[in-house]
N, C-alpha and C positions, 0 to 999 in steps of 0.2 A: 078616925081623923081628929086631929087637934084643931082648935079654932081660936082666932084672935079677932076681937071686935073693938073698934074705936070710933067714937062719935065726937065731932067737934064743930064749933061754929067758926066760920072764916069770913072776914069782912071783904068779900069779893062776890061777884055775880056767879051763878052756876055756870054760865058759858065760859067765863074766864078760867075758872077752876078746871072745867072739863077740857078746855083747849090745852091747858098746861099739862094735866096728867095723861092725856092721850098722845103726847109727843114723847116717844121713848128716849129722846136725847135729854129730856129734863129729869127723868127718874133717878139717875145716879146722884143728882144734886140733893134729892130729898130722902132717898131710901138707903139707910145705913147698910153696908155690906154689898150693895150692888156695884160691881166693878165696871161693867159696861153692858150696853145693848148693842148688838151688831146685826148685820144683814137686815136692816130695817126697811120695810117696803115704803113705797111712796105714800106720803101723808095726804089726806087724813086716813087714819086707820079705819078699817071696816070689818064687819063680821068675816071671820076666816083669815084675817091678816096674821102672819106668822113672822117672828124674828127670834134671834138667839140672845141669851143672856149669860153673864158670868157673875156668880154670886159667891162671896166669901162669908162663911159662917163658922165660928169657933175654930179658926185656923185651917179650915178646909175650903177648897175652891170647888164649886159645882158649876158645870156647864149644862145648859138646858135650852128648851124651846118654850116660848111664850106664844100662845094662840088666843086671839080675840074671839070670844064666843058670842058676845052680844054688846053692841055699842049703839047707844041712842043719845044723841046730843040734845040737851046738855045734862042729862040726868043719870045715865047708866053706862058703866064700863065693867064688863065681866070678861075674865080670861082664865085660862088653864095653863099650868106649867107642867112640863115633863122633863126628864133628865135626872139629875141627882136628887132633886126635890120635886115631889108631886104636890101640886097645890091648886086651889081654886080661889080666885080673887074677885071680889065684887065691891065696886065703889059706887055709892049712891049719893047724888047731889041734889038737894032740894032747897028752893028759895026759903029764906027765913028772915025775920025782921033784922034789917041792917046787914044782910049778906046771905050766907048759905050755910046749911047744915051738911056736913060731909060725914058719911058713914063708910068705914072700911071694914070689910069682913074677909078674913083669909082663913081658909080651911086647908090643912096640910098634913101630910104623912111625915113622921119623923124618920129620916133615913137611919137604918140599923147601925151604920158605922158611927153615927153620932153618939149612940148609947155607950160606946166604948170610951168616949171622952167626957160625957156629961149626963147626968140623970135626967129623966123625963120631966120631973117637977121643975128643976132649974131651967131646963130648955124652954118649957112653957112660959115661965116668968120672963126670961130674956126676950122671947119672941113677942110677948105682950108689950114690953118696953120698946122694942124695935118698931112695932106698929104705931105706938103712941108717938115715938120720935119722928116717924115718917109724916104723920099728919101735922105734928108740931112744926116740922121743917117746911111743909107745904104752906102752912099758915104764915110762917115767918117770911118766906119768899114772896108770897102774893100780897101780904099786907105791907111789905117794905118797898115794893116796886112803886116808882113814881108814874 
């Protein structure tokens, strides 16, 4: 499995960050390539909650399922995806001076069909930038809200 890890400080409380990222309607705003989340269960999400996603990567569209594995407000959000892309997501939020430290860790399998379009090294670098952009967008949204 490949792995992306991003750590950033955000000027917002852990609870505010947690509430934002555990609402599937918010994620297309901050995650590049995520087209939509659908069949979202009643909020708040809990362990075992499942919904569908549509994700565009390198000109290909992947449909899959997002399953919440572990959710502990306001610090832990862990999920697993199946479908076109198999991945494990862990978002850890901890209070830090002036706000919160957010750590995103994504482990994923590179779908074989992508190797026909792009090499593994390039794919890893693009995915690292996409993880950084997701956290940057989260920071921008939460630090810009009044």
